[in-house]
N, C-alpha and C positions, 0 to 999 in steps of 0.2 A: 701372477702367483697368488694362490688363495692365502688369506691371513691365517688359516688353520693348517698350512702345510707343515712338513717335517721341520723346516727351518724356523718355524715360529715357536717360541717357547710356549709350553702348555699353559702356563699361568696367563699369558697375554690372550691366548685363544679362549680360555675359560671366562676371563673378564669381559671379552667382547661378546660372547654368547649371553652372558648374564645381563649385560647392559642392553643389548638388543631385545631380549625377552622382557626385561623390566619396562622398557620404553613401549613395547607392543601392548603389554597388559595395562599400563597407565593410560595409553591412548584409547584402548577399548573401553576402559572404565569411564574415561572422560566423555566419550561420545554418547554414553548412556545417561549422562546428567542433563539437567534442564538446559544449561548453556550449550552443552554438546549437541543436544537435539535441535536447538535453535540454529546452530551453525549448519548442521546437515540440512535442515529444512530450508534455509536461505538459498542453498544451491539448487534445491528442488522447486520451490515456489515462493519467491519473495512476496507476492501478494498475500499469501496465507500467513507469512511471518508478520507482515505489517498488521494484518487483521487480528493477530494474537498479541498486539501491543508490544512488539519487539522491533527495534530498529535494524533493518537489513544492512544498512551501511556500517553500523557498529559491529554486527556479526561478521561481515566480510573482512573488516580490519582485524578483528580478533582471530578469525580463521587464518588470515595471511600471516599474522604474527606467530601463531602456533606452527604453521607449516614451515615458515622461515626458521623457526627455532629448531625444528627437526632437521631441516636442511643444514643449518649450522652445526648441529650435532654430528651429522654424517660427515660433513667436511672436516670437522676437528678430528674425528676418528681416523679418517684417511690421512690427514696431516700428521697425526700422532704415529700412525703405523709407518708412513714413509719418512718420517722425521724431517719433513720440509713442506713448504706451502708456496704457492705462486699466485699473488693477487695483483692483477693488472690495475695500475693507478692511471689517473687522467680523466678528463671530462669526456672526451670522445665526440666525434662529429655528430653522431646520432643523438646524443644527449643535448648538444647545442641546438640542433635542428628542432627537436621536440620542445625544448624550453622556449625557443624563439616563437614557435607556432602557438604555444599555449599562452604566452605573454601577449603576443600579437592579437589573438582572439579576444583577450580581455579588453584590449583597446578598441577593436573594431566592433565588438558586440554582434548585433544582428544586421549589420550593414550589408546591402546587396551590391555595393560598388567594389569591384575587384581591385581597382587601383588603391583604394583606402585599405583593403585587406593586405595587399602586398606591402604598402608603406608600414602598416602596423606590425607585420612580421619583421621588417627591417628594424623598426624601433625596438621590438622585442629582443632581437639579437644584440643590438647595441646596449640595451639595459642589462642583458645577461652578462655580456663581456665586461661592462662597467662594474657590476657587482663582483665578478671574479677578480678584476684588477684590484678592487678595494681589499678583497680577501688576501691577495698576494702581498699588498703593502702592509697589511696587518700581521704578516708572517704566519698566516693560517697554514698548518702543515698540509702537504699534498694528500695525505691519507684522508683528510676531512673534506676534500673537494666534492666528492660524491654526495656527502651530507649537505653541503652548501647548495649544490644543484637541486637536491630534493626539496630543500626549504624554499628555494626560488619558485620552483614549479608548484609547490603546494600553495604558496601565497597567491600565485597567479590564478590557480583554479578556484581558490576561495574568494577572490576579490569580488566577483559579481554577487555572490551570496551575502558577503559582508555589506556590500553597498545596498542590497535589497533590504537587509535587516535594519540598517541605519535609517533608510528611507521610511520603512514601516513604523519604526519607533518614534521618529521625529515628525514625519509628515501626517500621521494619523492622530496626534494628540488633540488637536483642536476639534477634529471630527468626533473623537470619542467623548470629549467633554460636552459637545453639542448633543450627541446622542443620549448621554446620560441625563442631560437636562430635559430633553424631549420625553424620555421614558418616565422620568419622575412626574412630569405633568400628565402623561397618559395614564400612569398608574393611579394618580390622584382622582382621575375621572372614572376609571374602571378598576378598583382595587382587587376585584375577584379574578380578573383575567390573568394576572401574573402567576397565580397559583396553579392554574390548570393549563397554561401554555407550555408545550414541550419544545417545539421547534419554531424559531422566529427568524426568517430570512428577510432582510430589508435591502432592496435595490441593489442586488449584486450584479456585477458585469464582469465579463472575461473576454479578452481578445488574445488569440494565439498568433504567433509570428508577426507581432506588431511592427509596422514600418517596412514590411517586405511584400513581395508580390503575392505571397501566400497568406496574407492577413485574413483572419477569420474571426468574426464576432460571434462567439458561441453562446454567451449569456448577455441579455440586454435589459438591465434594470429590473431583474426578476425579484418579486417579493412573494412570500408564502408564510402562513401561520398554521401550525398544526397543534391541536390540543392533545393533552395526555390521553392515550388510548385510541386516537384517530388511526384509521386504516385507509389511506388514500391510494387509489390506482392512477397511473399516468399513461396516457396514450399521446401519440403525436407523429408528425411527418418524419421522414428520414432527415437526420441532421437538425432536428428541432431543439436539441440541447438536453435531452432526457438523461443520458449517461453523463454528460458534462455537469448537470446539476448534482448528480450523485457524487461525482468526483470532487466537486466543490464542498459538499457537505462532509465527505469522508476525509478531505484534506490532501487529495492527490496533487493539488496546486493551490496557490493563494489567489483569491479573487482580486481584480484590479480596483474595484470600488464596492461599497456596501459592506454589510457585516452579517454574521451568522451567529445565532445564539441557540444553545441547547440546554433546556431545563434551567434557564436563567443565567447560564455562563457563556461568556463570549469565547467562541472557539475559532474565530476568523483566521487567526495566525498561529493556531496550535498545530504542531506537527502531526502527520498522518498516523504514525504508530501510537501516539499518545491519545488521539481521538478514538482509536479502536478499542480503548478500554470501555467505552460506553456506546459505541456504534457497531452494530453487526451488519455484515454485507455479504450477499450472494451474487455471483456473476453468472452470465449466460452460459459460459463455458464451464462444464463440471470439472475440467482439469485445473482451473485457476484457483480453486479454493482449498486444495489439499496438496500434500507432498506425496507423489506417486511411489517413490522408492522407499518410503518409510511405512511402518505398519500402522494399522488402524489405531492401536493403543498409543503409539508414539505421536500420531497426529492429534489425538484427543488430549494427550499430555501437554502439547504445545498450546492448544486452544485454551486449556484450563489455566495456563499461566496468568491470564487476565484476572482470575479470582484468587490467585495465590501470590500476591506481590511480596508477602513476607517470607516466602520460601527462599532458601539459600540457593545461589546459582549452581552449586555443585551437588545439590540434593537429587535423588533419583525418584522414580515413580514408586509410590508406596502401595501396599496391599489394599488399603482402604480406598485409594484412588482407583485402582484397577476394578474393585467391586462397584464403585460409583459409575465408572465408564460402562461396565457391563449392564447395569440397570438402565442407564440412559439409552444404550443401543437397543435393548430389548423393546423399548417403547416404539421404535421405528417399525417393528414387525417384519424385518427382513432377514433375521437370523445372523446379523453381523456380530452379535454378542459372542458367538461361537467361533468367530474368525478374527479375533483381535490381534493375533500374531501374523496375519496375512498382510502383504503389501497392499496399499490402497490402489495401486495401479492395476490390480487384478479384478477390481470391482467394475460393475457396469456403470454406465453414465447416471442412471437413476439412483443407484446405491451411493455413488460418490456425491451426488447432489443432496441426497437425504443426509449423508454424513456431514457434509458441509453446513447444512441447515442446523444440525445438532451442534456442531462446533461453534457456529455464530451465535447460538442462543443458550449454550451451556451455562454461560454467565449472562443472566438476563440483561440485554442492552437497553439503553434508554430509547433508541430508535433502531429499526431494522430496515435496511435498504435492499430491496429485491430487484435486480436488474435483469428482467426477462429470464428468471432462473429456471423456467421449464421449457424454454423455446427450443433447446437442443435435444429434448427428450421425445420419445414416442408417446402417442396420445394416452395410452394406459398408464405408463410410468409417470407422465406429467400430471395426470389426475391424482395419482397417489401422493406425489410430492406436494401438490396443491392442498390436498386434504390435511397432510401433516402440517403444512404452513398455517392453515386456518386454525387447526387445533392448538398449535404452540402459541400463536399470536393471541388467540382468545384466552387461553388458560393463564398466560403470564401478563396479560393486559399490556402488550408491547405496542408502542406507537410505530406505525409501519408505512413505508412508501414502496409501492410496487409498480415497476414499469412492465407493461404488457402490450403485445400486439393483437391480442384477442379482445375485440370490442365487447363481446358478451361478458367476459371475465371482468372487464373494466366497470361494468354496471352491476354485476352480481357480487363481486368480492368487496369487502370493506364497507365503509359508510360515506365515501366521498370519491368523486372522479374529477381528475384534472386533465386538461388538454393543453399541449404545448406546441408552439410554432415560433421559429425565428428567435429562439433563446428566451422566450417569455411564456407565461401562462395566459392563454387566451380564453379559457373557459373553466369554471369551477362550479360544480354542482353537488348538492347533498340533500339529505332529508327527503321530504315528500316529492319534490320535483324530480329528484334522481330516481326514486322508486317507480315513477310513472313513465320514465323515458325508455325508448327503444333504441336499437343501434342506429336506425335511420334518423331518429331525432337527434342523436349525438353527432352524426355526420353533418346534418343540416346546421347545427349550432356552430360547428367548426367552420363551415363555409361562410356563414353569416359574420363570424368574428374575424376571419382572416381574409375573406374575399377570394378564396381559392379552395380546391378540393385536396383531400389527403393524397399524398403520393407514396405511401408506404404499402408495398405490394402485399405483405403479410397481413396487414390490417384489412385491406380491401378483400382479400381472400376469405377472411374470417367473418365478414359482415353478413353473409347469407345465413349463417347459423343463428345470428342474433336478431334477424329482422322480425 
């Protein structure tokens, strides 16, 4: 029966309509605010949200809280109308199984032994039941058992991260003190180097799936120093560690050893979304740097959050900001300033990559990471995006690292060329030596320093153009 049927008092029906209308208008207004845009973008492109200095995890939790609030409102309206509610209490076998599995995984970690995994799940179920028994002895009401289960699962999920954080804070103190002592001595020898040094990577290593059959050493004692304004191109074999290096700098994971400094600040254990305040990044896939179901204007508004930390979360896009976005878009020369209300998903790959470049540099970053950002584009569009890249980097004097598979580009763009293999830098050339090198010279240097030839098909296909 409809709540607005003849048996329903007119006043109740009117109140229901008013409440639903008000909730709809409030939700529509909220989704247009900065925090609302951030929640929407998280569902579209978490990578873009992180690049805008926003925590996707926090936005997911906030979005779930809001959606659950509306679900609760709907349930309360139904209960009010029916004058009754039925909430099933109890832990449930599914809840027990999931809790046991999560707790057991915390114990077993990355173990490859099935027996230990099974024992860990058994231990998890015992611990879960033990905690529930304690709750019963403490006369915890049955209505709160779901909350108790949620707390147990949350603690189990957080345990590895807490353990990692404790290890980082306690196990690295001696290393940090030693590093500071070494830096003080080094700065005393070369006082001018600290002022012009932008990126300082010292002996970083990273092993994925450690202790398993899939163990992979992605970075091996890699060190790199970039001065302010350096533009270095990077080439290397498949699996050389190029993208892994970018992920380490951007904070997609923490390195196992070594440290990373940016503009004199240690960012080794800083979270990814916090690093994005001063690190810009473009990916190979044009779809990864923007939210396709949101308009160009909304994408730019989220990117602009890095420059507007003082803005209130519930503030909306202002007329002055719209005008700024229009001016910035006009510089791309693609007519996007007249399509600000169009969804980004309607743009071509080149237009999306150009937009992503603008978003990454709208607030001038201290370093810009370009991970084969033209590889997925056709030659004409790729050339246009490269010209935009060179113009923006030169105009704003941005320190830049660019991964490319084109050997000619590796020698022509920027002022420095790096070659990687096996998670380390095997060749570093700049200045007059670089200006005199050909593509064949670069390939020979790679073979001399690694004892083998490049196995990157795209690089080999591009060598003919640069010979």
